Short mmCIF file of the C-alpha atoms (twelve columns), coordinates in Angstrom:
data_MODEL
# 
_entry.id   MODEL 
# 
loop_
_atom_site.group_PDB 
_atom_site.id 
_atom_site.type_symbol 
_atom_site.label_atom_id 
_atom_site.label_alt_id 
_atom_site.label_comp_id 
_atom_site.label_asym_id 
_atom_site.label_seq_id 
_atom_site.Cartn_x 
_atom_site.Cartn_y 
_atom_site.Cartn_z 
_atom_site.pdbx_PDB_model_num 
ATOM 1   C CA . UNK A 1   17.001  15.616  -1.927  1 
ATOM 2   C CA . UNK A 2   19.424  16.757  0.704   1 
ATOM 3   C CA . UNK A 3   20.022  14.810  3.901   1 
ATOM 4   C CA . UNK A 4   17.997  17.309  5.936   1 
ATOM 5   C CA . UNK A 5   15.102  17.608  3.484   1 
ATOM 6   C CA . UNK A 6   11.674  16.345  4.393   1 
ATOM 7   C CA . UNK A 7   9.651   14.201  2.059   1 
ATOM 8   C CA . UNK A 8   6.873   15.773  -0.026  1 
ATOM 9   C CA . UNK A 9   3.532   16.165  1.787   1 
ATOM 10  C CA . UNK A 10  1.504   14.222  -0.747  1 
ATOM 11  C CA . UNK A 11  2.114   11.787  -3.591  1 
ATOM 12  C CA . UNK A 12  1.312   14.329  -6.315  1 
ATOM 13  C CA . UNK A 13  4.079   16.625  -5.072  1 
ATOM 14  C CA . UNK A 14  6.427   13.636  -4.847  1 
ATOM 15  C CA . UNK A 15  5.628   12.709  -8.445  1 
ATOM 16  C CA . UNK A 16  6.234   16.297  -9.547  1 
ATOM 17  C CA . UNK A 17  9.616   16.332  -7.787  1 
ATOM 18  C CA . UNK A 18  10.509  12.934  -9.297  1 
ATOM 19  C CA . UNK A 19  9.626   14.173  -12.790 1 
ATOM 20  C CA . UNK A 20  11.693  17.326  -12.300 1 
ATOM 21  C CA . UNK A 21  14.687  15.200  -11.283 1 
ATOM 22  C CA . UNK A 22  14.127  12.925  -14.296 1 
ATOM 23  C CA . UNK A 23  14.003  15.900  -16.681 1 
ATOM 24  C CA . UNK A 24  17.029  17.742  -15.265 1 
ATOM 25  C CA . UNK A 25  15.093  20.204  -13.069 1 
ATOM 26  C CA . UNK A 26  13.508  21.805  -16.128 1 
ATOM 27  C CA . UNK A 27  9.763   22.459  -15.674 1 
ATOM 28  C CA . UNK A 28  9.401   23.046  -19.410 1 
ATOM 29  C CA . UNK A 29  10.871  19.592  -20.095 1 
ATOM 30  C CA . UNK A 30  8.395   18.035  -17.642 1 
ATOM 31  C CA . UNK A 31  5.501   19.773  -19.418 1 
ATOM 32  C CA . UNK A 32  6.825   18.597  -22.794 1 
ATOM 33  C CA . UNK A 33  7.563   15.035  -21.642 1 
ATOM 34  C CA . UNK A 34  6.424   12.601  -24.328 1 
ATOM 35  C CA . UNK A 35  6.849   9.358   -22.346 1 
ATOM 36  C CA . UNK A 36  3.138   8.515   -22.093 1 
ATOM 37  C CA . UNK A 37  4.090   4.918   -21.189 1 
ATOM 38  C CA . UNK A 38  5.496   6.113   -17.837 1 
ATOM 39  C CA . UNK A 39  3.204   5.302   -14.903 1 
ATOM 40  C CA . UNK A 40  3.676   8.849   -13.596 1 
ATOM 41  C CA . UNK A 41  3.006   10.675  -16.863 1 
ATOM 42  C CA . UNK A 42  -0.614  11.714  -16.054 1 
ATOM 43  C CA . UNK A 43  0.569   13.069  -12.677 1 
ATOM 44  C CA . UNK A 44  3.721   14.907  -13.814 1 
ATOM 45  C CA . UNK A 45  2.191   18.390  -13.569 1 
ATOM 46  C CA . UNK A 46  1.037   17.858  -9.959  1 
ATOM 47  C CA . UNK A 47  -2.507  18.788  -10.925 1 
ATOM 48  C CA . UNK A 48  -5.186  16.452  -9.665  1 
ATOM 49  C CA . UNK A 49  -7.140  14.704  -12.412 1 
ATOM 50  C CA . UNK A 50  -10.871 15.182  -12.081 1 
ATOM 51  C CA . UNK A 51  -11.737 11.608  -11.088 1 
ATOM 52  C CA . UNK A 52  -13.218 10.786  -7.673  1 
ATOM 53  C CA . UNK A 53  -10.485 8.231   -6.894  1 
ATOM 54  C CA . UNK A 54  -7.625  10.546  -7.923  1 
ATOM 55  C CA . UNK A 55  -5.635  10.335  -4.670  1 
ATOM 56  C CA . UNK A 56  -5.714  6.557   -4.731  1 
ATOM 57  C CA . UNK A 57  -4.817  6.452   -8.408  1 
ATOM 58  C CA . UNK A 58  -1.751  8.620   -7.751  1 
ATOM 59  C CA . UNK A 59  -0.582  6.175   -5.074  1 
ATOM 60  C CA . UNK A 60  -1.095  3.249   -7.454  1 
ATOM 61  C CA . UNK A 61  0.924   5.069   -10.124 1 
ATOM 62  C CA . UNK A 62  3.779   5.556   -7.645  1 
ATOM 63  C CA . UNK A 63  3.635   1.848   -6.807  1 
ATOM 64  C CA . UNK A 64  3.797   0.914   -10.520 1 
ATOM 65  C CA . UNK A 65  6.783   3.226   -11.030 1 
ATOM 66  C CA . UNK A 66  8.601   1.721   -8.036  1 
ATOM 67  C CA . UNK A 67  7.946   -1.813  -9.292  1 
ATOM 68  C CA . UNK A 68  9.245   -0.842  -12.739 1 
ATOM 69  C CA . UNK A 69  12.352  0.752   -11.228 1 
ATOM 70  C CA . UNK A 70  13.192  -1.973  -8.697  1 
ATOM 71  C CA . UNK A 71  11.987  -4.975  -10.678 1 
ATOM 72  C CA . UNK A 72  10.197  -6.904  -7.923  1 
ATOM 73  C CA . UNK A 73  8.147   -6.463  -4.760  1 
ATOM 74  C CA . UNK A 74  11.066  -7.658  -2.632  1 
ATOM 75  C CA . UNK A 75  13.375  -5.070  -4.183  1 
ATOM 76  C CA . UNK A 76  10.795  -2.313  -3.621  1 
ATOM 77  C CA . UNK A 77  10.567  -3.364  0.026   1 
ATOM 78  C CA . UNK A 78  14.348  -3.163  0.491   1 
ATOM 79  C CA . UNK A 79  14.879  -0.056  -1.648  1 
ATOM 80  C CA . UNK A 80  17.811  1.972   -0.339  1 
ATOM 81  C CA . UNK A 81  17.005  5.207   -2.210  1 
ATOM 82  C CA . UNK A 82  15.475  6.826   0.873   1 
ATOM 83  C CA . UNK A 83  17.173  10.220  0.490   1 
ATOM 84  C CA . UNK A 84  17.616  10.146  -3.277  1 
ATOM 85  C CA . UNK A 85  14.060  9.340   -4.410  1 
ATOM 86  C CA . UNK A 86  11.054  11.541  -3.635  1 
ATOM 87  C CA . UNK A 87  8.731   8.539   -4.205  1 
ATOM 88  C CA . UNK A 88  10.376  6.402   -1.502  1 
ATOM 89  C CA . UNK A 89  7.805   7.126   1.221   1 
ATOM 90  C CA . UNK A 90  4.917   6.113   -1.065  1 
ATOM 91  C CA . UNK A 91  6.602   3.072   -2.663  1 
ATOM 92  C CA . UNK A 92  4.082   0.634   -1.138  1 
ATOM 93  C CA . UNK A 93  1.105   2.348   -2.774  1 
ATOM 94  C CA . UNK A 94  -0.342  3.625   0.515   1 
ATOM 95  C CA . UNK A 95  0.150   6.702   2.664   1 
ATOM 96  C CA . UNK A 96  3.180   6.413   4.990   1 
ATOM 97  C CA . UNK A 97  0.899   6.723   8.039   1 
ATOM 98  C CA . UNK A 98  -1.244  3.816   6.838   1 
ATOM 99  C CA . UNK A 99  1.804   1.640   6.219   1 
ATOM 100 C CA . UNK A 100 3.176   2.356   9.701   1 
ATOM 101 C CA . UNK A 101 -0.180  1.538   11.343  1 
ATOM 102 C CA . UNK A 102 -0.540  -1.756  9.458   1 
ATOM 103 C CA . UNK A 103 3.054   -2.721  10.199  1 
ATOM 104 C CA . UNK A 104 2.610   -1.894  13.889  1 
ATOM 105 C CA . UNK A 105 -0.548  -4.013  14.029  1 
ATOM 106 C CA . UNK A 106 1.068   -6.902  12.159  1 
ATOM 107 C CA . UNK A 107 4.125   -7.069  14.410  1 
ATOM 108 C CA . UNK A 108 2.317   -6.319  17.681  1 
ATOM 109 C CA . UNK A 109 2.479   -9.014  20.365  1 
ATOM 110 C CA . UNK A 110 -0.412  -11.429 19.982  1 
ATOM 111 C CA . UNK A 111 -2.333  -12.755 22.986  1 
ATOM 112 C CA . UNK A 112 -1.518  -16.338 23.840  1 
ATOM 113 C CA . UNK A 113 -4.420  -18.691 23.180  1 
ATOM 114 C CA . UNK A 114 -4.621  -21.743 25.365  1 
ATOM 115 C CA . UNK A 115 -6.783  -24.671 24.369  1 
# 
């Protein structure tokens, strides 16, 4: 991804872009990919599987891929591949907006409780 590029709008598009990068930007190679052990393999064609929890399952697959790539939760948290990896924004297994809201709430000033 170039420095001015925006991140993909949803995790399925991010997975598709990641798979294209992995396979040398060849859509035919992505379609023919035989690595069924890859966490992203069911999502490589950017088509939504027909399960009711498909969006959540795609996020979980991204999380598994990031853990496999980085090796640990701490490494996923400090991942520096922001511009290079299309999965970076979904690496925590939640939507970026959800992560920002939780982080904001967690680090917000807490009211002082006096006994």
